[in-house]
C-alpha positions, 0 to 999 in steps of 0.5 A: 615363255611364250606359247607358240601359236597353233598352226594346224588343226588336229583333224588335219593330221588325218586323211578321211576316205568314206564309203558312198552307197548306191542310190537306186530310184525309178526316176532321178528327176523327182526327189523329195526333201529327205530322199536319202535315209539315215543309212546314207549318213556320213558318220564324221564331221566337225562343228565350228561355233560362230564365236570360234569362226569369228576369232579365226578370221581375226587372228588368222590362226585355226581354231579346234573344231567340235567333233560330231557327237550325240547332241550335235548329231541331233542337229545335223545330218549329211547324206550322199549317194550315188547312181550311174546317173549322178550324185545326190545329197540330203541334208537335215538341219534341226534345232534352229530357233528361227527360220533359215536366213537368206537375203540377196544382198548378204549372201555370205551370211545366209544359210547355205551349203557349199559343196566342193567336188572333184570327180577324179579325186586327185589328191596330189593336186593343190589347185583346181582342174577341169574335173573340180567344181564348187557349188553353193546351194541356198536351201530356202529362199523366198519371203513366205513358206509358200514361195520358199524354194531352193537355189543353186549356184556354180562358182569358180574355184580360186587359183584353178589351173583349169576351169570346167565348162560352165554348169547348168544348174537348171539341170539339178533337181532339188527339193526343200522343206521347212521344219518346225525347228529347221529344214531338210533339202535334197539335191540330185546333180546329174552326172552329165553336168560333171566332167569326168564322172563315170562310175563304171570307169573311176569309182572315187571322187573327192568332196568337201562341204560347209553348212553355214548356219546363220545363228550357230556357225558352221558344220564341215567335213573337216576344217575351214578358213584360214586353211584354203579347203575350198580351193585346194582339192588335195585337202578334200576327203575321198569318197568310194562309190561302193559296187561302182565297177560291178555295175 
């Protein structure tokens, strides 16, 4: 008797909705590498070990992810907040044996944070619209600690029905810091750069993230390839901006 192949991962059977707290700051134009504290933490995510990710690419069959537990929680933290001026996110990565990896000739292997964002949280759309964005952040580039700096790229979504106007990532406010065993990184994305961002009118957005960690694997909000999580907005999780319509 042949064991049937696994078609979908177990966490694909659930749709997640998270609360996104308001972040108030005198000026969103100045951020620290750990601007958001632990109260902005997203309490649920998964981990795909590098060996499992390699098997997944070879077989084109999803593998089970490892859920967030106490040990993993000490190695990765994703935090997000909203303000009338835009969205802000912070990641803290610990437990690394070496420094973050980055080479211009090997961007797919670099330590990076990929953010997929839908400012209108249209759960029934399988293809990107003018409200959908994909950003890639490289927290630390440069050969030395002194020259290291963050870098942001905007990239089109595959098979999108509509493409938003190109985003000027130079308007993003970013900061990063090397740690003894990892790094911390914060990025502020101005609402003026995002088509449809209007918390007083629409207080939800869709989001998916994947943080690639060069020696260990990937931390992801849900699952990853071969499911098209980065290109299908209906697979992104919903975030509700608390108090947005009251502001």
